[in-house]
C-alpha positions as CSV (number, residue, x, y, z in Angstrom):
1,M,108.9,133.7,120.7
2,F,105.5,133.6,119.0
3,N,106.8,135.4,115.9
4,L,109.8,133.0,115.7
5,L,107.5,129.9,115.9
6,K,105.1,131.4,113.3
7,A,108.1,132.1,110.9
8,T,109.3,128.6,111.4
9,M,105.9,127.1,110.6
10,L,105.6,129.3,107.5
11,A,109.0,128.2,106.3
12,I,108.1,124.5,106.7
13,A,104.8,125.0,104.9
14,A,106.7,126.6,102.0
15,L,108.9,123.5,101.5
16,P,108.0,120.9,98.8
17,L,105.8,118.1,100.3
18,A,108.5,115.5,99.7
19,A,110.9,117.5,101.9
20,V,108.6,117.3,105.0
21,A,106.7,114.1,104.5
22,A,108.4,110.8,105.4
23,P,108.1,108.1,102.8
24,A,105.1,105.9,103.4
25,S,105.1,102.2,102.8
26,V,101.9,100.3,102.0
27,D,101.2,96.6,101.4
28,L,100.0,95.3,98.1
29,L,98.2,92.0,97.8
30,V,98.7,90.2,94.4
31,G,96.6,87.3,93.2
32,S,97.9,85.2,90.4
33,Y,97.3,82.1,88.3
34,T,99.2,79.0,89.5
35,D,99.6,76.8,86.3
36,S,103.3,77.4,86.5
37,G,103.5,76.2,90.0
38,S,103.7,79.6,91.7
39,P,102.3,80.1,95.2
40,G,99.3,82.1,94.1
41,L,99.0,84.9,96.6
42,Y,101.7,87.4,97.3
43,A,102.2,90.4,99.6
44,Y,104.6,93.2,98.5
45,R,105.6,96.5,100.0
46,F,105.2,99.6,97.9
47,D,106.8,103.0,98.6
48,T,104.3,105.7,97.8
49,A,107.0,108.4,97.8
50,S,109.3,106.8,95.3
51,G,106.9,104.6,93.4
52,R,109.1,101.5,94.0
53,L,107.7,98.0,94.6
54,D,109.9,95.6,96.5
55,A,111.5,93.2,94.0
56,Q,110.5,90.2,96.3
57,P,107.3,89.6,98.2
58,W,107.5,89.7,102.0
59,Q,104.8,87.0,102.2
60,T,103.5,84.2,100.0
61,L,100.6,81.9,100.5
62,R,99.8,78.7,98.6
63,L,96.4,79.0,97.0
64,D,95.2,77.7,93.6
65,N,94.4,80.4,91.1
66,P,93.3,83.3,93.4
67,S,92.3,85.5,90.5
68,W,90.2,88.0,92.4
69,L,90.6,89.4,95.9
70,V,87.9,91.2,98.1
71,L,89.1,93.1,101.1
72,A,86.6,93.4,104.0
73,P,86.0,97.0,105.0
74,E,87.5,96.6,108.5
75,Q,90.6,95.0,106.9
76,T,90.6,91.9,109.1
77,R,89.6,89.5,106.3
78,V,90.3,88.9,102.6
79,Y,88.1,86.8,100.4
80,A,89.6,85.1,97.4
81,V,88.0,83.2,94.5
82,S,90.0,80.3,93.1
83,E,89.5,80.2,89.3
84,N,89.5,76.5,89.1
85,G,87.7,74.2,86.7
86,P,88.3,71.3,84.2
87,G,91.9,71.0,83.4
88,A,93.2,72.7,86.5
89,R,95.0,71.0,89.4
90,D,91.9,71.6,91.5
91,T,88.9,71.1,89.3
92,V,86.4,72.7,91.7
93,G,85.7,76.5,91.7
94,R,86.1,77.8,95.2
95,A,85.9,80.9,97.4
96,G,88.0,81.2,100.6
97,M,88.3,83.4,103.6
98,L,91.7,84.5,104.8
99,A,92.3,86.2,108.2
100,L,94.4,89.4,108.0
101,D,96.1,90.4,111.3
102,A,97.4,93.8,112.3
103,Q,100.8,93.1,110.6
104,H,98.9,92.1,107.4
105,R,99.8,88.5,107.7
106,L,97.4,86.2,105.9
107,T,96.1,82.8,107.2
108,L,93.6,80.7,105.1
109,Q,90.5,79.9,107.2
110,G,88.7,77.6,104.9
111,Q,87.2,77.4,101.4
112,V,83.8,76.4,100.0
113,S,82.6,75.4,96.5
114,T,81.0,78.1,94.4
115,L,78.9,75.5,92.6
116,G,80.4,76.7,89.3
117,D,83.5,76.7,87.2
118,H,86.2,79.4,86.9
119,P,84.9,82.0,89.4
120,T,86.5,85.3,88.3
121,H,85.0,88.0,90.4
122,A,83.3,88.5,93.8
123,S,81.8,91.3,95.9
124,L,80.6,91.6,99.5
125,T,77.1,92.8,100.2
126,P,77.0,96.2,101.8
127,D,76.1,94.7,105.2
128,G,78.8,92.0,105.0
129,R,76.3,89.1,105.3
130,Y,77.1,87.5,101.9
131,L,79.8,87.1,99.3
132,L,78.4,87.2,95.7
133,V,80.6,85.2,93.3
134,A,80.6,85.4,89.5
135,N,81.3,81.9,88.0
136,Y,82.5,82.6,84.5
137,S,82.8,79.0,83.3
138,V,85.0,78.7,80.3
139,D,83.2,75.6,79.0
140,T,79.7,75.6,77.6
141,H,78.5,73.2,80.3
142,P,77.5,74.0,83.0
143,G,77.8,77.7,81.8
144,G,78.2,80.7,84.0
145,S,76.3,81.5,87.1
146,L,75.9,83.9,90.1
147,A,76.4,82.3,93.5
148,V,75.4,83.7,96.9
149,L,77.4,82.5,99.9
150,P,76.4,83.5,103.4
151,I,79.0,84.6,105.9
152,D,78.9,83.6,109.5
153,A,79.7,85.7,112.6
154,Q,83.4,84.8,112.4
155,G,83.5,85.9,108.8
156,R,83.7,82.3,107.4
157,L,82.0,81.4,104.2
158,Q,79.0,79.0,104.2
159,P,77.7,76.8,101.4
160,V,75.9,78.5,98.5
161,T,72.2,79.2,99.2
162,Q,71.2,80.9,95.9
163,L,72.5,80.1,92.4
164,L,71.3,82.1,89.4
165,T,71.8,81.0,85.8
166,Y,71.3,82.7,82.5
167,Q,70.7,82.2,78.8
168,A,73.4,82.9,76.2
169,S,72.9,85.2,73.2
170,H,74.7,82.8,70.7
171,V,75.7,85.8,68.7
172,D,79.4,84.7,68.7
173,P,79.3,80.9,68.0
174,E,82.4,80.2,70.1
175,R,82.4,82.6,73.0
176,Q,78.7,83.0,73.5
177,R,77.5,79.4,73.4
178,S,76.7,79.7,77.1
179,S,76.5,82.3,79.8
180,H,79.8,83.7,81.2
181,V,79.2,85.8,84.3
182,H,82.2,88.1,84.6
183,W,81.4,90.6,87.3
184,V,79.1,91.2,90.2
185,G,78.7,94.2,92.4
186,F,76.5,96.9,93.9
187,S,75.3,100.4,93.2
188,P,76.8,103.0,95.6
189,D,73.6,103.1,97.7
190,G,73.8,99.3,98.2
191,A,70.2,98.8,97.1
192,T,70.8,97.1,93.8
193,A,73.2,94.3,92.8
194,Y,74.3,93.9,89.2
195,A,75.8,90.9,87.3
196,S,77.4,91.2,83.8
197,D,77.0,88.3,81.5
198,L,79.6,88.3,78.7
199,G,77.9,85.2,77.1
200,G,74.4,86.8,77.1
201,D,75.2,90.5,76.3
202,R,73.3,91.6,79.3
203,V,73.7,93.2,82.7
204,Y,71.2,91.8,85.2
205,A,69.9,93.8,88.2
206,Y,68.6,92.6,91.5
207,R,67.0,94.1,94.6
208,Y,69.0,93.2,97.7
209,A,66.4,92.1,100.2
210,P,67.8,89.7,102.8
211,Q,65.1,90.6,105.3
212,A,62.5,89.1,103.0
213,N,64.4,85.9,102.3
214,A,67.7,85.2,104.0
215,E,68.5,82.2,101.8
216,R,67.6,84.0,98.5
217,P,68.5,87.7,99.2
218,L,68.6,88.6,95.5
219,Q,65.3,89.2,93.7
220,P,64.9,90.6,90.2
221,A,64.7,94.4,90.0
222,P,61.7,96.1,88.4
223,T,63.9,96.5,85.3
224,P,65.6,93.1,85.4
225,F,68.3,93.6,82.9
226,L,70.0,95.9,80.3
227,A,70.6,94.5,76.9
228,L,73.9,95.5,75.3
229,P,74.8,95.5,71.6
230,P,74.7,91.9,70.2
231,G,78.1,90.3,70.4
232,S,79.7,93.0,72.6
233,G,80.4,90.8,75.6
234,P,80.0,93.0,78.8
235,R,82.7,92.5,81.3
236,H,83.4,94.9,84.3
237,L,81.1,97.7,85.6
238,T,81.9,100.6,87.8
239,F,79.8,103.5,89.2
240,D,80.6,107.1,89.9
241,A,80.2,108.4,93.4
242,S,76.8,109.9,92.7
243,G,75.4,106.6,91.5
244,R,73.9,108.4,88.5
245,H,76.4,107.2,85.9
246,A,78.2,103.9,85.3
247,Y,80.8,102.6,82.9
248,L,81.0,99.1,81.5
249,T,83.8,97.5,79.4
250,L,82.5,95.5,76.4
251,E,85.2,92.9,76.1
252,M,84.5,91.5,72.7
253,A,83.9,94.9,71.1
254,G,86.8,96.7,72.7
255,Q,84.6,99.5,74.0
256,V,83.3,101.3,77.1
257,A,79.6,101.7,77.4
258,V,78.5,104.9,79.2
259,L,75.4,104.2,81.2
260,D,72.9,106.4,83.0
261,V,71.2,105.2,86.2
262,D,67.7,106.2,87.2
263,A,66.4,106.6,90.8
264,K,65.3,102.9,90.9
265,G,68.6,101.6,89.7
266,A,67.7,100.9,86.1
267,L,70.5,101.2,83.7
268,R,70.2,103.0,80.3
269,L,72.8,102.9,77.6
270,R,73.8,106.4,76.5
271,E,76.7,105.7,74.2
272,V,79.7,103.4,73.5
273,V,83.2,104.7,73.2
274,N,86.1,102.8,71.4
275,L,89.1,101.8,73.4
276,F,91.2,101.2,70.3
277,A,92.7,103.9,68.0
278,P,91.1,104.9,64.7
279,G,92.0,102.4,62.0
280,F,93.0,99.6,64.4
281,T,92.1,96.2,62.9
282,G,93.6,93.8,65.4
283,G,92.0,91.8,68.2
284,N,90.2,93.5,71.0
285,G,89.7,92.5,74.6
286,G,88.2,95.2,76.8
287,G,89.1,94.4,80.4
288,A,89.6,96.1,83.7
289,L,88.4,99.6,84.3
290,H,88.5,102.0,87.3
291,L,87.8,105.6,88.1
292,S,90.4,107.7,89.9
293,A,89.7,108.4,93.5
294,D,88.5,112.0,92.7
295,G,86.2,110.6,89.9
296,R,87.7,112.9,87.3
297,F,89.3,110.2,85.1
298,L,88.4,106.8,83.9
299,Y,91.0,104.2,82.9
300,A,90.2,101.1,80.9
301,I,92.3,98.3,79.4
302,N,92.0,96.9,75.9
303,R,93.9,93.6,75.4
304,G,93.6,91.1,72.5
305,G,96.4,92.6,70.4
306,D,95.9,96.3,71.1
307,D,97.3,96.1,74.6
308,H,96.8,99.7,75.6
309,L,95.2,101.5,78.5
310,A,92.8,104.3,77.5
311,V,92.5,107.3,79.7
312,F,89.3,109.4,79.7
313,A,88.4,112.7,81.3
314,V,84.9,112.4,82.9
315,G,82.6,115.4,82.2
316,A,80.1,116.9,84.6
317,D,77.3,115.0,82.8
318,G,79.3,111.7,83.1
319,G,80.4,111.7,79.5
320,L,83.9,110.6,78.4
321,T,86.6,112.4,76.5
322,L,89.7,110.4,75.5
323,I,92.9,112.1,76.5
324,Q,95.5,109.4,76.2
325,R,96.2,105.8,75.1
326,R,99.2,104.2,76.9
327,A,100.8,100.9,76.1
328,T,100.5,98.3,78.9
329,E,104.0,97.1,78.4
330,G,102.9,93.5,77.6
331,R,100.1,91.4,76.4
332,Q,97.0,90.4,78.3
333,A,97.0,93.0,81.1
334,R,94.5,91.5,83.6
335,E,94.0,94.3,86.2
336,F,95.5,97.5,87.4
337,A,95.4,99.8,90.5
338,I,96.1,103.4,91.3
339,D,98.3,103.7,94.5
340,P,97.0,105.6,97.5
341,S,99.0,108.7,96.7
342,G,97.4,108.9,93.2
343,R,100.9,109.4,91.6
344,F,101.4,105.8,90.3
345,L,99.4,103.2,88.4
346,L,100.4,99.5,88.7
347,I,99.4,97.0,86.0
348,A,99.2,93.2,86.4
349,V,100.4,92.1,83.0
350,Q,99.3,88.4,83.1
351,G,100.7,87.4,79.7
352,A,104.1,89.0,80.3
353,N,104.5,87.7,83.9
354,R,105.1,91.1,85.4
355,I,103.8,94.0,87.4
356,V,104.5,97.3,85.7
357,V,104.7,100.6,87.6
358,L,103.8,103.8,85.7
359,A,104.0,107.4,86.7
360,R,100.7,109.2,86.9
361,D,99.9,112.9,87.0
362,P,97.0,113.3,89.5
363,H,96.1,116.7,88.0
364,T,95.9,115.8,84.3
365,G,95.2,112.1,84.8
366,K,97.8,111.2,82.2
367,L,100.2,108.3,82.5
368,G,103.9,108.9,82.2
369,K,107.1,106.8,81.9
370,T,107.6,103.2,83.1
371,L,109.3,103.4,86.5
372,Q,109.7,99.7,87.2
373,T,108.8,96.2,86.2
374,V,108.7,93.3,88.7
375,E,108.6,89.7,87.7
376,V,105.5,87.9,89.0
377,A,104.1,84.7,87.4
378,A,100.7,85.5,85.7
379,P,99.4,88.2,88.1
380,S,95.6,88.7,88.0
381,D,94.6,91.1,90.7
382,L,96.1,94.0,92.8
383,K,94.7,95.3,96.1
384,F,96.3,97.9,98.2
385,L,95.9,97.6,102.0
386,R,95.6,100.6,104.3
387,P,98.6,101.2,106.6
């Protein structure tokens, strides 16, 4: 009997994974711009076995311009920034908390002003006590800012208690007339917060110290900022798991900056790598970037006219080697996400009003054929939920 059971187990183990593993369905939250009258927030189901996204969302929620979504670690809350400002239906930049139940149904629990225009990014502090919001501010006045919003015991957002403002570089007379804070987040150890200012060509660093001052938990770090090349326009930043290396898209230059990080959290520029192909003379727009879950590959979008996603192999020293450039299947790709299986990459192509599903090889990191396109009005962010 034992030999028969052992033989059966060995036979099952020899089968291809797809033959023994049932297809898994995960939920995908999609934020979008609502100028066209679309609801704003969608929930889709994605099949990680076939790489198919349902053609229709199973849930929608009316919310103005939820351009960035933040999932709380325990997955009972979602925070969304509403990229509102002058000219929008709602002219006030807001951040809201949405309750997420066990069936992944969303319910809006309230919004507060971010005290700035066009908030485009947000991050939770490591202890969950605050939401940090990057107010981009398209217009020169009031300019961009970084807002700190406390979170109460029920997870609801409270009014801004700290607002940080910055000086523009004025290198580009149009896009850098004022500060434009595009990203805010933390180092892997949670000790240092960073904010990238496209309008000032700087990434600012702060010690996170709520025990010293609960109303002003961000204090300038010993090295308060990293200056980037003039006119480069820093956008999004991501760290490797070790915290010793980081990568930053330079939107206006169409490049990725490779950064080293010292023991105190200070950033140092090592090199810049082009996202565009040699000889390319069109417009650039370095955008979203993410590391693969295993940290072996970095992906970064270049928009503006290039409209490609660059794939880099990450070396042992944190250096980058370009291995592929893949078209994004439309202009102005805003964000992308790798699914939990690692075998698919989904792109929110804002300018083409679609989500594009690409095949991905987890071993080589390369992107393959287009598997599916799903129509979604001006998608801006993609967040997978855990089952």
